[in-house]
N, CA and C atoms as a LAMMPS dump frame, in Angstrom:
ITEM: TIMESTEP
0
ITEM: NUMBER OF ATOMS
267
ITEM: BOX BOUNDS ff ff ff
-5.0000000000000000e+02 5.0000000000000000e+02
-5.0000000000000000e+02 5.0000000000000000e+02
-5.0000000000000000e+02 5.0000000000000000e+02
ITEM: ATOMS id mol type element x y z
1 1 1 N -23.893 -36.077 2.777
2 1 2 C -22.555 -36.879 2.775
3 1 3 C -21.206 -36.251 3.34
4 2 1 N -21.225 -35.811 4.556
5 2 2 C -19.553 -34.831 4.227
6 2 3 C -18.563 -35.311 4.429
7 3 1 N -18.096 -34.912 4.135
8 3 2 C -16.287 -35.872 3.495
9 3 3 C -15.815 -35.556 4.89
10 4 1 N -15.59 -36.819 5.467
11 4 2 C -14.13 -36.83 6.713
12 4 3 C -12.858 -36.073 6.973
13 5 1 N -12.727 -36.271 5.766
14 5 2 C -11.536 -35.3 5.619
15 5 3 C -11.28 -33.704 5.431
16 6 1 N -12.783 -33.282 5.352
17 6 2 C -12.992 -32.078 4.707
18 6 3 C -13.419 -31.16 5.874
19 7 1 N -12.661 -30.352 6.927
20 7 2 C -12.837 -29.865 8.341
21 7 3 C -12.507 -28.041 7.528
22 8 1 N -13.658 -27.463 6.983
23 8 2 C -13.09 -25.805 6.6
24 8 3 C -13.225 -24.794 7.938
25 9 1 N -12.011 -24.587 8.609
26 9 2 C -11.308 -24.014 9.295
27 9 3 C -10.988 -23.062 9.37
28 10 1 N -11.454 -21.69 10.378
29 10 2 C -11.052 -20.292 9.972
30 10 3 C -9.93 -19.751 10.809
31 11 1 N -8.816 -19.554 9.617
32 11 2 C -7.028 -19.206 10.269
33 11 3 C -7.818 -17.672 10.371
34 12 1 N -8.848 -16.789 10.878
35 12 2 C -8.422 -15.52 10.912
36 12 3 C -7.713 -14.862 11.889
37 13 1 N -6.549 -14.107 11.544
38 13 2 C -5.442 -13.722 12.187
39 13 3 C -5.796 -12.606 12.748
40 14 1 N -6.164 -12.246 14.031
41 14 2 C -6.333 -10.643 15.165
42 14 3 C -5.347 -10.008 14.418
43 15 1 N -4.169 -10.243 13.685
44 15 2 C -3.196 -8.997 13.583
45 15 3 C -3.555 -8.178 12.499
46 16 1 N -4.011 -9.527 11.392
47 16 2 C -4.507 -9.218 9.894
48 16 3 C -5.076 -8.011 8.823
49 17 1 N -5.859 -6.863 10.13
50 17 2 C -6.284 -5.656 9.442
51 17 3 C -5.44 -4.586 9.674
52 18 1 N -4.161 -5.216 10.599
53 18 2 C -2.696 -4.182 11.375
54 18 3 C -2.067 -4.693 10.639
55 19 1 N -2.247 -5.846 9.702
56 19 2 C -0.938 -6.452 8.365
57 19 3 C -1.194 -6.085 7.485
58 20 1 N -2.881 -5.933 7.305
59 20 2 C -3.092 -5.31 5.343
60 20 3 C -2.645 -3.999 5.981
61 21 1 N -3.107 -2.887 6.612
62 21 2 C -3.269 -1.844 6.365
63 21 3 C -1.277 -1.349 6.244
64 22 1 N -0.235 -2.385 7.071
65 22 2 C 1.198 -1.797 6.636
66 22 3 C 1.277 -2.945 5.494
67 23 1 N 0.79 -3.661 4.843
68 23 2 C 1.409 -4.082 3.013
69 23 3 C 1.309 -2.595 2.817
70 24 1 N -0.305 -2.025 2.548
71 24 2 C -1.109 -1.062 2.003
72 24 3 C -0.046 -0.456 1.941
73 25 1 N 0.434 0.378 2.902
74 25 2 C 1.348 1.35 2.801
75 25 3 C 2.309 1.519 2.364
76 26 1 N 3.534 -0.221 2.752
77 26 2 C 4.335 -0.166 2.111
78 26 3 C 4.712 -0.458 0.717
79 27 1 N 3.226 -0.874 -0.097
80 27 2 C 3.46 -0.744 -1.499
81 27 3 C 3.223 0.722 -1.664
82 28 1 N 1.915 1.425 -1.123
83 28 2 C 2.682 2.845 -1.325
84 28 3 C 3.854 3.777 -1.782
85 29 1 N 4.579 3.81 -0.126
86 29 2 C 5.742 3.571 -0.232
87 29 3 C 7.207 3.006 -1.483
88 30 1 N 6.324 2.056 -1.984
89 30 2 C 7.214 1.546 -3.117
90 30 3 C 7.196 2.563 -4.495
91 31 1 N 5.677 2.484 -4.374
92 31 2 C 5.377 2.965 -5.656
93 31 3 C 5.61 4.123 -6.065
94 32 1 N 5.559 5.176 -4.682
95 32 2 C 5.582 6.578 -5.093
96 32 3 C 7.35 6.302 -5.085
97 33 1 N 8.396 5.736 -4.751
98 33 2 C 9.605 6.058 -4.884
99 33 3 C 10.14 5.59 -6.078
100 34 1 N 9.709 4.562 -6.702
101 34 2 C 9.89 4.196 -8.472
102 34 3 C 9.402 5.238 -9.169
103 35 1 N 8.505 6.342 -8.883
104 35 2 C 7.684 7.184 -9.94
105 35 3 C 8.392 8.662 -9.636
106 36 1 N 9.009 8.907 -8.521
107 36 2 C 9.883 9.438 -7.866
108 36 3 C 11.847 8.612 -9.115
109 37 1 N 12.093 7.844 -8.955
110 37 2 C 13.199 7.42 -9.614
111 37 3 C 12.841 8.033 -11.069
112 38 1 N 11.377 7.167 -11.92
113 38 2 C 11.466 7.581 -13.141
114 38 3 C 11.36 9.318 -13.268
115 39 1 N 10.897 10.161 -12.784
116 39 2 C 11.28 11.618 -12.477
117 39 3 C 10.428 12.091 -12.856
118 40 1 N 9.353 12.121 -11.996
119 40 2 C 7.598 11.967 -11.907
120 40 3 C 7.756 13.284 -10.474
121 41 1 N 6.742 14.549 -10.703
122 41 2 C 7.107 15.578 -9.942
123 41 3 C 5.879 14.819 -8.88
124 42 1 N 6.464 15.714 -7.406
125 42 2 C 5.495 14.865 -6.56
126 42 3 C 3.808 15.322 -6.545
127 43 1 N 3.963 16.531 -6.817
128 43 2 C 2.407 16.387 -7.569
129 43 3 C 2.108 15.463 -8.221
130 44 1 N 2.014 14.783 -9.292
131 44 2 C 2.056 13.518 -10.203
132 44 3 C 1.906 12.428 -9.488
133 45 1 N 3.007 12.283 -8.273
134 45 2 C 2.993 11.257 -7.911
135 45 3 C 1.507 11.18 -6.851
136 46 1 N 1.608 12.034 -6.126
137 46 2 C 0.38 11.985 -5.27
138 46 3 C -0.622 12.037 -6.074
139 47 1 N -1.295 12.16 -7.267
140 47 2 C -2.528 12.389 -8.049
141 47 3 C -2.551 10.916 -8.69
142 48 1 N -1.469 10.051 -9.315
143 48 2 C -1.63 8.605 -9.39
144 48 3 C -1.9 8.002 -8.076
145 49 1 N -1.363 8.274 -6.811
146 49 2 C -1.175 7.191 -6.217
147 49 3 C -2.716 7.099 -5.469
148 50 1 N -3.296 8.904 -5.655
149 50 2 C -4.97 9.039 -4.925
150 50 3 C -5.689 8.042 -5.709
151 51 1 N -5.313 8.039 -7.943
152 51 2 C -6.434 7.656 -8.092
153 51 3 C -6.117 5.95 -8.227
154 52 1 N -5.216 6.126 -7.279
155 52 2 C -4.696 4.43 -7.814
156 52 3 C -4.912 3.565 -6.854
157 53 1 N -5.579 3.978 -5.242
158 53 2 C -5.96 3.781 -4.435
159 53 3 C -7.997 3.529 -4.886
160 54 1 N -8.381 4.699 -4.964
161 54 2 C -9.258 4.972 -5.378
162 54 3 C -10.095 3.95 -6.226
163 55 1 N -9.401 3.784 -7.123
164 55 2 C -9.521 3.09 -8.116
165 55 3 C -10.136 1.348 -7.999
166 56 1 N -8.383 0.91 -6.989
167 56 2 C -8.598 -0.234 -5.998
168 56 3 C -9.875 -0.488 -5.457
169 57 1 N -10.524 0.819 -4.915
170 57 2 C -11.232 0.517 -4
171 57 3 C -13.06 1.274 -3.891
172 58 1 N -13.147 1.089 -5.188
173 58 2 C -13.761 2.096 -6.253
174 58 3 C -15.244 1.376 -5.286
175 59 1 N -15.144 0.307 -4.918
176 59 2 C -17.047 -0.801 -5.458
177 59 3 C -16.555 -1.218 -3.538
178 60 1 N -15.87 -0.285 -2.722
179 60 2 C -15.544 -0.947 -1.473
180 60 3 C -15.201 0.845 -0.688
181 61 1 N -15.344 0.567 0.437
182 61 2 C -16.097 1.885 1.122
183 61 3 C -14.208 2.511 1.354
184 62 1 N -14.303 3.694 1.811
185 62 2 C -12.754 4.313 1.804
186 62 3 C -12.052 3.684 2.562
187 63 1 N -11.023 3.178 1.959
188 63 2 C -10.182 2.929 2.653
189 63 3 C -9.286 3.504 4.124
190 64 1 N -8.834 2.879 5.352
191 64 2 C -7.878 3.656 5.843
192 64 3 C -6.279 4.467 5.766
193 65 1 N -6.001 3.865 4.707
194 65 2 C -4.999 3.683 3.981
195 65 3 C -4.752 5.091 3.151
196 66 1 N -5.881 5.598 2.385
197 66 2 C -6.108 6.512 1.96
198 66 3 C -5.634 7.822 2.707
199 67 1 N -6.11 8.149 3.841
200 67 2 C -6.2 9.286 4.871
201 67 3 C -3.866 9.541 4.939
202 68 1 N -3.482 8.577 3.889
203 68 2 C -2.045 8.467 4.673
204 68 3 C -1.35 8.234 3.422
205 69 1 N -2.397 8.538 2.099
206 69 2 C -0.983 8.843 0.938
207 69 3 C -0.487 9.82 0.617
208 70 1 N -0.81 11.244 1.641
209 70 2 C -0.018 12.147 0.936
210 70 3 C 1.446 12.377 1.921
211 71 1 N 0.527 11.744 3.486
212 71 2 C 2.032 11.863 3.644
213 71 3 C 3.241 10.64 3.637
214 72 1 N 2.853 9.465 2.826
215 72 2 C 3.812 8.717 2.299
216 72 3 C 4.487 9.027 1.287
217 73 1 N 3.628 9.961 0.627
218 73 2 C 4.396 10.949 -0.233
219 73 3 C 5.604 11.575 -0.025
220 74 1 N 5.377 12.308 1.085
221 74 2 C 6.298 13.399 1.483
222 74 3 C 7.248 12.793 2.098
223 75 1 N 6.999 11.75 2.936
224 75 2 C 8.133 11.032 3.185
225 75 3 C 9.001 10.943 1.971
226 76 1 N 8.335 10.505 0.955
227 76 2 C 9.593 9.564 0.147
228 76 3 C 9.776 10.328 0.125
229 77 1 N 9.779 11.502 -0.959
230 77 2 C 9.909 12.809 -1.716
231 77 3 C 11.553 13.528 -0.715
232 78 1 N 11.352 13.644 0.374
233 78 2 C 11.962 14.121 2.089
234 78 3 C 13.525 13.713 1.645
235 79 1 N 12.863 12.166 1.952
236 79 2 C 14.395 11.341 1.555
237 79 3 C 14.334 10.641 0.657
238 80 1 N 14.13 11.068 -0.576
239 80 2 C 14.564 10.377 -2.016
240 80 3 C 14.11 9.524 -2.036
241 81 1 N 13.463 8.416 -1.114
242 81 2 C 13.01 7.063 -2.011
243 81 3 C 12.942 6.409 -0.304
244 82 1 N 12.117 4.927 -0.513
245 82 2 C 11.88 4.03 0.93
246 82 3 C 12.666 4.081 1.685
247 83 1 N 13.828 3.417 1.224
248 83 2 C 14.639 3.05 2.29
249 83 3 C 15.768 4.627 2.326
250 84 1 N 16.118 5.24 1.298
251 84 2 C 17.345 6.606 1.558
252 84 3 C 18.521 6.139 2.097
253 85 1 N 18.993 4.695 1.34
254 85 2 C 20.178 4.27 0.877
255 85 3 C 20.488 3.282 0.566
256 86 1 N 20.934 2.778 0.546
257 86 2 C 21.596 1.198 -0.356
258 86 3 C 20.498 0.611 -1.081
259 87 1 N 20.34 -0.262 -1.923
260 87 2 C 19.158 -0.858 -2.572
261 87 3 C 19.351 -1.664 -1.743
262 88 1 N 18.137 -2.223 -1.381
263 88 2 C 18.079 -3.857 -0.805
264 88 3 C 16.946 -5.092 -1.418
265 89 1 N 17.647 -6.146 -1.265
266 89 2 C 16.903 -6.721 -2.059
267 89 3 C 15.662 -7.642 -1.677
């Protein structure tokens, strides 16, 4: 007996994968900046973030943002932070 009020509808967003990629890259940038502020070296930050992504996706295929970890860390260390300006809330 189906319920008249229950209609499972897909709300798949065609921009979903791109938004997820952007979110993962933003998170990596935030983590890299935090580790930079805590005094970690570039080599240690790269190792930690790479291990973090590998652990997060160990049961899945290699994520697309895995190839961007080094570039994100380089960018953060080049600018000395994610925004390289006044802190934002």
